[in-house]
Z-matrix of the N, CA and C atoms (Angstrom, degrees):
N
C 1 1.443
C 2 1.532 1 108.95
N 3 1.393 2 115.96 1 125.57
C 4 1.483 3 118.92 2 176.84
C 5 1.490 4 111.37 3 -56.59
N 6 1.377 5 116.23 4 161.70
C 7 1.470 6 122.58 5 179.61
C 8 1.460 7 111.14 6 -54.07
N 9 1.330 8 115.19 7 158.56
C 10 1.471 9 121.31 8 -173.95
C 11 1.540 10 109.66 9 -82.61
N 12 1.338 11 119.45 10 -20.89
C 13 1.429 12 121.54 11 -178.62
C 14 1.497 13 107.86 12 -81.47
N 15 1.332 14 115.33 13 149.47
C 16 1.485 15 122.41 14 178.90
C 17 1.492 16 107.61 15 -135.38
N 18 1.331 17 115.86 16 136.85
C 19 1.437 18 120.80 17 169.77
C 20 1.511 19 106.17 18 -84.11
N 21 1.306 20 118.10 19 137.43
C 22 1.390 21 122.61 20 -178.71
C 23 1.479 22 115.82 21 -130.76
N 24 1.306 23 118.98 22 158.89
C 25 1.422 24 123.47 23 173.68
C 26 1.536 25 106.14 24 -140.70
N 27 1.305 26 115.05 25 130.15
C 28 1.486 27 121.06 26 177.60
C 29 1.483 28 107.15 27 -117.80
N 30 1.322 29 118.17 28 118.37
C 31 1.443 30 120.39 29 -177.61
C 32 1.563 31 109.43 30 -167.33
N 33 1.326 32 114.07 31 175.99
C 34 1.433 33 118.32 32 172.77
C 35 1.505 34 111.93 33 -71.35
N 36 1.324 35 120.05 34 135.69
C 37 1.460 36 120.24 35 178.88
C 38 1.506 37 111.62 36 -61.08
N 39 1.325 38 115.88 37 149.05
C 40 1.431 39 121.97 38 -176.49
C 41 1.513 40 114.51 39 -91.37
N 42 1.335 41 114.83 40 -25.62
C 43 1.510 42 119.14 41 -177.59
C 44 1.528 43 107.30 42 -130.70
N 45 1.337 44 114.87 43 160.04
C 46 1.515 45 117.31 44 177.01
C 47 1.474 46 111.56 45 -60.43
N 48 1.340 47 116.78 46 150.69
C 49 1.443 48 122.32 47 177.79
C 50 1.443 49 113.34 48 -85.84
N 51 1.327 50 116.27 49 151.07
C 52 1.445 51 122.40 50 172.89
C 53 1.547 52 108.04 51 -72.78
N 54 1.286 53 117.46 52 -23.70
C 55 1.460 54 124.44 53 -179.81
C 56 1.527 55 106.88 54 -88.74
N 57 1.338 56 115.98 55 127.04
C 58 1.456 57 117.59 56 -178.02
C 59 1.482 58 114.48 57 -74.21
N 60 1.298 59 120.78 58 138.43
C 61 1.454 60 126.05 59 173.76
C 62 1.538 61 106.31 60 -84.73
N 63 1.345 62 115.83 61 161.92
C 64 1.476 63 118.62 62 178.65
C 65 1.542 64 110.39 63 -58.67
N 66 1.310 65 116.03 64 137.45
C 67 1.439 66 118.80 65 -179.31
C 68 1.528 67 112.87 66 -86.52
N 69 1.331 68 117.48 67 -28.31
C 70 1.467 69 119.99 68 178.70
C 71 1.514 70 109.80 69 -81.64
N 72 1.331 71 117.18 70 143.38
C 73 1.499 72 119.33 71 -179.30
C 74 1.538 73 108.20 72 -64.81
N 75 1.305 74 115.17 73 146.12
C 76 1.471 75 120.90 74 174.96
C 77 1.482 76 111.42 75 -70.13
N 78 1.362 77 116.85 76 133.05
C 79 1.412 78 121.78 77 -178.02
C 80 1.492 79 111.97 78 -96.58
N 81 1.340 80 117.75 79 16.33
C 82 1.406 81 121.28 80 -179.69
C 83 1.529 82 108.31 81 -145.24
N 84 1.305 83 117.24 82 157.08
C 85 1.476 84 122.74 83 178.80
C 86 1.571 85 107.53 84 -81.42
N 87 1.296 86 117.78 85 127.90
C 88 1.435 87 121.07 86 176.04
C 89 1.518 88 108.63 87 -73.54
N 90 1.303 89 118.14 88 128.26
C 91 1.425 90 124.18 89 178.53
C 92 1.539 91 110.15 90 -86.60
N 93 1.312 92 115.08 91 157.59
C 94 1.458 93 121.71 92 179.43
C 95 1.510 94 109.82 93 -84.33
N 96 1.368 95 113.59 94 131.84
C 97 1.464 96 117.18 95 179.27
C 98 1.508 97 107.94 96 -127.27
N 99 1.352 98 116.88 97 159.78
C 100 1.442 99 121.71 98 -171.65
C 101 1.530 100 112.21 99 -123.96
N 102 1.325 101 114.30 100 134.05
C 103 1.500 102 120.19 101 172.00
C 104 1.483 103 109.77 102 -128.42
N 105 1.332 104 116.25 103 161.66
C 106 1.472 105 122.70 104 176.28
C 107 1.523 106 109.62 105 -126.53
N 108 1.301 107 116.75 106 147.29
C 109 1.466 108 123.02 107 175.98
C 110 1.474 109 110.10 108 -143.99
N 111 1.340 110 117.72 109 142.45
C 112 1.473 111 120.88 110 174.61
C 113 1.505 112 108.91 111 -82.89
N 114 1.326 113 116.50 112 132.08
C 115 1.469 114 121.44 113 -178.35
C 116 1.499 115 109.64 114 -124.68
N 117 1.356 116 117.07 115 174.22
C 118 1.421 117 119.44 116 176.40
C 119 1.512 118 114.25 117 -68.71
N 120 1.325 119 117.39 118 -4.95
C 121 1.483 120 122.59 119 176.58
C 122 1.545 121 110.79 120 -111.96
N 123 1.320 122 116.04 121 12.30
C 124 1.488 123 118.85 122 -178.91
C 125 1.494 124 109.62 123 106.46
N 126 1.366 125 114.84 124 179.79
C 127 1.439 126 118.42 125 -178.15
C 128 1.540 127 111.89 126 -65.73
N 129 1.349 128 115.07 127 147.27
C 130 1.474 129 119.22 128 -179.09
C 131 1.519 130 106.82 129 -131.42
N 132 1.356 131 115.54 130 123.78
C 133 1.479 132 120.98 131 174.34
C 134 1.515 133 106.28 132 -98.30
N 135 1.323 134 115.39 133 129.34
C 136 1.449 135 122.60 134 -177.98
C 137 1.556 136 110.58 135 -125.32
N 138 1.340 137 115.99 136 134.01
C 139 1.442 138 121.73 137 176.00
C 140 1.516 139 108.95 138 -110.75
N 141 1.297 140 119.86 139 124.28
C 142 1.460 141 123.27 140 -179.18
C 143 1.491 142 110.13 141 -115.63
N 144 1.329 143 116.57 142 143.53
C 145 1.417 144 124.48 143 169.06
C 146 1.544 145 107.96 144 -127.22
N 147 1.354 146 113.99 145 61.64
C 148 1.445 147 123.66 146 -177.15
C 149 1.508 148 105.71 147 -126.59
N 150 1.349 149 118.12 148 125.08
C 151 1.451 150 124.75 149 -175.67
C 152 1.521 151 112.21 150 -66.27
N 153 1.347 152 115.56 151 -37.76
C 154 1.457 153 121.01 152 -179.22
C 155 1.514 154 106.89 153 -131.52
N 156 1.338 155 114.43 154 90.10
C 157 1.479 156 121.81 155 -177.10
C 158 1.528 157 110.02 156 -83.30
N 159 1.321 158 116.27 157 115.85
C 160 1.471 159 120.34 158 178.30
C 161 1.555 160 108.21 159 -93.35
N 162 1.329 161 114.81 160 132.90
C 163 1.436 162 124.49 161 -178.37
C 164 1.503 163 109.03 162 -121.68
N 165 1.372 164 114.34 163 131.52
C 166 1.465 165 117.20 164 176.30
C 167 1.522 166 107.79 165 -176.41
N 168 1.336 167 113.37 166 -173.79
C 169 1.489 168 119.89 167 -177.48
C 170 1.539 169 113.08 168 -81.93
N 171 1.323 170 118.57 169 -27.44
C 172 1.434 171 122.64 170 -178.21
C 173 1.529 172 111.11 171 -68.93
N 174 1.339 173 116.94 172 142.08
C 175 1.508 174 120.01 173 -177.16
C 176 1.537 175 112.54 174 -66.76
N 177 1.338 176 119.27 175 -12.65
C 178 1.466 177 119.17 176 -178.84
C 179 1.500 178 112.87 177 -90.36
N 180 1.369 179 119.99 178 8.06
C 181 1.457 180 123.95 179 169.44
C 182 1.492 181 109.16 180 -79.54
N 183 1.358 182 115.52 181 156.41
C 184 1.492 183 118.69 182 177.75
C 185 1.549 184 109.00 183 -62.15
N 186 1.332 185 115.77 184 -39.45
C 187 1.473 186 122.16 185 174.91
C 188 1.492 187 108.46 186 -121.70
N 189 1.357 188 118.09 187 103.76
C 190 1.418 189 122.59 188 -179.70
C 191 1.506 190 109.91 189 -96.43
N 192 1.335 191 114.83 190 117.58
C 193 1.496 192 121.60 191 -179.39
C 194 1.515 193 108.48 192 -106.22
N 195 1.331 194 118.90 193 107.49
C 196 1.440 195 123.30 194 -177.41
C 197 1.536 196 110.37 195 -80.85
N 198 1.343 197 115.87 196 79.36
C 199 1.431 198 122.52 197 -178.54
C 200 1.545 199 110.34 198 -143.76
N 201 1.293 200 116.27 199 139.96
C 202 1.485 201 120.42 200 -176.49
C 203 1.487 202 115.89 201 -60.70
N 204 1.320 203 118.67 202 -23.20
C 205 1.466 204 120.96 203 -178.48
C 206 1.529 205 112.88 204 -86.75
N 207 1.354 206 114.89 205 -5.39
C 208 1.498 207 119.65 206 -176.87
C 209 1.571 208 106.99 207 -98.99
N 210 1.331 209 114.81 208 130.80
C 211 1.421 210 121.49 209 178.30
C 212 1.558 211 111.41 210 -75.44
N 213 1.306 212 115.77 211 163.47
C 214 1.450 213 120.19 212 -178.99
C 215 1.559 214 110.75 213 -56.68
N 216 1.296 215 117.08 214 -48.64
C 217 1.495 216 124.95 215 172.69
C 218 1.491 217 104.39 216 -121.04
N 219 1.316 218 118.56 217 98.15
C 220 1.417 219 121.33 218 -169.58
C 221 1.565 220 115.02 219 -97.33
N 222 1.324 221 116.05 220 -53.81
C 223 1.503 222 120.25 221 -175.94
C 224 1.501 223 110.32 222 -148.45
N 225 1.326 224 113.53 223 168.64
C 226 1.455 225 120.05 224 175.68
C 227 1.510 226 110.10 225 -136.31
N 228 1.292 227 116.31 226 135.66
C 229 1.489 228 122.96 227 171.75
C 230 1.557 229 106.24 228 -104.67
N 231 1.310 230 116.91 229 125.87
C 232 1.446 231 122.25 230 -176.95
C 233 1.535 232 109.33 231 -119.99
N 234 1.314 233 115.72 232 135.64
C 235 1.448 234 123.31 233 176.05
C 236 1.535 235 105.19 234 -105.38
N 237 1.310 236 115.80 235 123.15
C 238 1.471 237 121.69 236 179.15
C 239 1.496 238 110.06 237 -128.45
N 240 1.292 239 122.09 238 171.42
C 241 1.451 240 121.44 239 174.97
C 242 1.507 241 111.22 240 -63.42
N 243 1.334 242 120.35 241 -19.74
C 244 1.477 243 124.05 242 177.95
C 245 1.494 244 114.25 243 -88.71
N 246 1.358 245 116.86 244 -6.25
C 247 1.465 246 118.72 245 178.06
C 248 1.486 247 113.08 246 136.30
N 249 1.337 248 117.69 247 -164.42
C 250 1.442 249 123.70 248 177.66
C 251 1.508 250 109.71 249 -105.52
N 252 1.352 251 115.39 250 138.30
C 253 1.432 252 121.54 251 -176.07
C 254 1.532 253 110.26 252 -132.92
N 255 1.318 254 115.56 253 152.07
C 256 1.454 255 121.99 254 173.19
C 257 1.526 256 106.35 255 -122.36
N 258 1.353 257 114.96 256 146.87
C 259 1.451 258 121.82 257 172.30
C 260 1.524 259 109.80 258 -144.74
N 261 1.305 260 114.48 259 143.85
C 262 1.443 261 121.12 260 174.40
C 263 1.494 262 108.51 261 -81.41
N 264 1.345 263 117.55 262 142.27
C 265 1.473 264 119.40 263 -178.12
C 266 1.523 265 111.97 264 -108.02
N 267 1.364 266 115.24 265 40.40
C 268 1.442 267 119.99 266 178.00
C 269 1.522 268 114.09 267 79.46
N 270 1.334 269 115.20 268 31.51
C 271 1.464 270 121.87 269 -177.36
C 272 1.542 271 111.27 270 -68.04
N 273 1.338 272 113.49 271 159.63
C 274 1.450 273 119.26 272 178.13
C 275 1.525 274 113.48 273 -72.87
N 276 1.354 275 118.86 274 -41.63
C 277 1.441 276 121.83 275 -176.29
C 278 1.527 277 115.69 276 -101.21
N 279 1.346 278 116.04 277 1.58
C 280 1.419 279 121.48 278 174.29
C 281 1.532 280 116.86 279 78.90
N 282 1.289 281 115.58 280 168.99
C 283 1.436 282 126.16 281 179.02
C 284 1.554 283 106.08 282 -126.45
N 285 1.316 284 117.59 283 133.39
C 286 1.480 285 120.37 284 175.72
C 287 1.510 286 108.32 285 -122.78
N 288 1.336 287 113.81 286 155.94
C 289 1.450 288 123.42 287 173.46
C 290 1.526 289 106.75 288 -128.12
N 291 1.340 290 113.72 289 111.75
C 292 1.474 291 119.18 290 -176.55
C 293 1.551 292 111.53 291 55.28
N 294 1.339 293 115.70 292 37.87
C 295 1.491 294 120.25 293 176.30
C 296 1.536 295 116.55 294 85.95
N 297 1.341 296 116.92 295 -2.27
C 298 1.421 297 122.34 296 -179.25
C 299 1.494 298 109.60 297 -108.23
N 300 1.357 299 117.35 298 130.86
C 301 1.430 300 122.49 299 -175.17
C 302 1.549 301 108.65 300 -62.97
N 303 1.329 302 114.31 301 137.84
C 304 1.488 303 123.51 302 178.74
C 305 1.523 304 106.96 303 -96.44
N 306 1.309 305 117.48 304 122.69
C 307 1.416 306 121.22 305 178.37
C 308 1.535 307 111.07 306 -111.61
N 309 1.365 308 115.96 307 -49.74
C 310 1.493 309 121.01 308 -179.15
C 311 1.484 310 104.35 309 -111.87
N 312 1.353 311 116.68 310 -172.97
C 313 1.467 312 123.04 311 175.56
C 314 1.544 313 105.85 312 -61.87
N 315 1.354 314 112.34 313 124.10
C 316 1.471 315 121.11 314 -177.26
C 317 1.517 316 110.20 315 -124.14
N 318 1.347 317 120.43 316 133.72
C 319 1.446 318 121.69 317 -177.40
C 320 1.499 319 110.49 318 -67.34
N 321 1.330 320 116.48 319 142.16
C 322 1.478 321 123.71 320 177.34
C 323 1.505 322 107.55 321 -116.43
N 324 1.311 323 115.07 322 135.18
C 325 1.489 324 120.87 323 179.65
C 326 1.498 325 110.95 324 -123.94
N 327 1.330 326 118.85 325 158.00
C 328 1.428 327 121.77 326 178.84
C 329 1.521 328 111.51 327 -55.03
N 330 1.319 329 117.36 328 134.79
C 331 1.462 330 123.18 329 -176.38
C 332 1.503 331 113.35 330 95.09
N 333 1.312 332 119.88 331 -9.21
C 334 1.418 333 123.02 332 178.56
C 335 1.500 334 114.15 333 -71.47
N 336 1.340 335 117.36 334 148.10
C 337 1.479 336 121.46 335 178.43
C 338 1.527 337 104.58 336 -112.69
N 339 1.330 338 115.56 337 118.12
C 340 1.450 339 121.00 338 171.70
C 341 1.531 340 106.81 339 -95.66
N 342 1.296 341 116.60 340 144.89
C 343 1.424 342 123.45 341 174.37
C 344 1.528 343 109.29 342 -122.04
N 345 1.313 344 116.51 343 112.03
C 346 1.442 345 125.10 344 -179.94
C 347 1.571 346 105.21 345 -96.85
N 348 1.315 347 116.43 346 101.58
C 349 1.464 348 117.15 347 -167.60
C 350 1.546 349 107.15 348 63.62
N 351 1.318 350 115.35 349 -121.36
C 352 1.444 351 122.23 350 177.09
C 353 1.545 352 112.76 351 -100.13
N 354 1.328 353 117.93 352 1.74
C 355 1.458 354 123.64 353 -175.14
C 356 1.513 355 111.41 354 -91.67
N 357 1.337 356 118.31 355 116.11
C 358 1.491 357 117.40 356 177.87
C 359 1.521 358 112.36 357 -84.34
N 360 1.313 359 114.28 358 137.72
C 361 1.478 360 122.92 359 172.95
C 362 1.542 361 106.81 360 -118.70
N 363 1.298 362 116.98 361 130.57
C 364 1.444 363 120.57 362 179.12
C 365 1.544 364 108.82 363 -101.53
N 366 1.326 365 115.77 364 123.89
C 367 1.484 366 120.61 365 -176.64
C 368 1.507 367 109.50 366 -96.31
N 369 1.331 368 116.30 367 123.46
C 370 1.485 369 122.21 368 -177.95
C 371 1.506 370 113.35 369 -100.40
N 372 1.336 371 119.15 370 -14.55
C 373 1.447 372 120.82 371 -179.16
C 374 1.531 373 111.43 372 96.90
N 375 1.360 374 113.31 373 -166.60
C 376 1.465 375 117.81 374 -175.82
C 377 1.468 376 110.09 375 -77.76
N 378 1.336 377 115.41 376 147.42
C 379 1.461 378 120.40 377 174.10
C 380 1.520 379 108.53 378 -132.65
N 381 1.330 380 117.57 379 163.13
C 382 1.468 381 123.38 380 174.05
C 383 1.532 382 106.26 381 -92.94
N 384 1.384 383 118.80 382 110.41
C 385 1.403 384 121.52 383 -177.12
C 386 1.552 385 112.42 384 -62.46
N 387 1.355 386 117.74 385 -19.14
C 388 1.464 387 121.40 386 178.99
C 389 1.552 388 110.23 387 -76.95
N 390 1.351 389 116.88 388 -22.80
C 391 1.439 390 122.19 389 179.24
C 392 1.571 391 108.09 390 -134.78
N 393 1.354 392 115.51 391 71.89
C 394 1.452 393 118.15 392 -175.20
C 395 1.547 394 110.74 393 -66.24
N 396 1.328 395 117.64 394 154.45
C 397 1.483 396 118.92 395 178.21
C 398 1.531 397 110.58 396 -58.42
N 399 1.332 398 113.99 397 147.32
C 400 1.453 399 120.37 398 178.17
C 401 1.491 400 109.81 399 -103.68
N 402 1.305 401 117.05 400 149.72
C 403 1.428 402 122.41 401 171.30
C 404 1.490 403 112.02 402 -77.88
N 405 1.324 404 117.85 403 132.99
C 406 1.454 405 119.47 404 178.11
C 407 1.506 406 109.03 405 -121.78
N 408 1.318 407 117.60 406 122.51
C 409 1.446 408 122.85 407 178.13
C 410 1.496 409 109.80 408 -86.39
N 411 1.339 410 116.95 409 122.85
C 412 1.441 411 122.74 410 -178.60
C 413 1.507 412 108.00 411 -103.35
N 414 1.340 413 116.60 412 122.95
C 415 1.444 414 120.74 413 -178.82
C 416 1.551 415 111.28 414 -109.48
N 417 1.273 416 120.31 415 -17.98
C 418 1.456 417 122.30 416 -179.61
C 419 1.573 418 110.11 417 -124.76
N 420 1.291 419 116.31 418 -81.29
C 421 1.460 420 122.64 419 -177.98
C 422 1.484 421 108.17 420 -151.73
N 423 1.329 422 116.21 421 160.91
C 424 1.457 423 122.10 422 -179.73
C 425 1.500 424 108.01 423 -146.42
N 426 1.322 425 117.78 424 139.33
C 427 1.472 426 122.74 425 172.41
C 428 1.512 427 108.14 426 -107.61
N 429 1.342 428 114.87 427 125.42
C 430 1.452 429 120.94 428 -179.79
C 431 1.513 430 110.37 429 -121.93
N 432 1.311 431 117.36 430 153.97
C 433 1.443 432 123.51 431 172.01
C 434 1.535 433 106.41 432 -110.35
N 435 1.380 434 117.56 433 93.02
C 436 1.456 435 119.00 434 -174.92
C 437 1.561 436 111.21 435 -74.21
N 438 1.294 437 113.57 436 154.44
C 439 1.452 438 122.42 437 175.05
C 440 1.538 439 105.71 438 -99.93
N 441 1.330 440 116.38 439 123.43
C 442 1.451 441 120.33 440 -175.64
C 443 1.527 442 106.23 441 -124.75
N 444 1.329 443 116.13 442 128.12
C 445 1.485 444 119.12 443 173.31
C 446 1.552 445 107.30 444 -111.64
N 447 1.259 446 116.79 445 124.99
C 448 1.453 447 122.01 446 -179.03
C 449 1.572 448 107.24 447 -103.05
N 450 1.292 449 113.59 448 120.64
C 451 1.466 450 118.00 449 -178.22
C 452 1.519 451 111.73 450 -87.80
């Protein structure tokens, strides 16, 4: 199994995709959502405002993960009026959501763990980009009220 760390690049694609984007204009505003990934430089928190986020090994994906278990065009995260969904795009090593193989569009909820090949992505849900989450260093103890969704 290749190493757990992945080098990543998040940016606008440089060339047109082989995968078609929706042709009709979106009738809703795409909200910003946050994911985390472990990289060779430490954990990386990323906020995206992209309706159809393409993930793969090639640098022209919205999220390029430079890891041998990731296919060139591996998966897509879609934001729709009905929620956030992930789908595998015929990858070699598959996509899982909380350990279950993703075949079709599958809903993603805050707290879910996506695995793109062997690379885990942690989905945090929607955030307000005007008030991004802050890092809190805990030195003693902390009491939290977690939000849990049971499917």
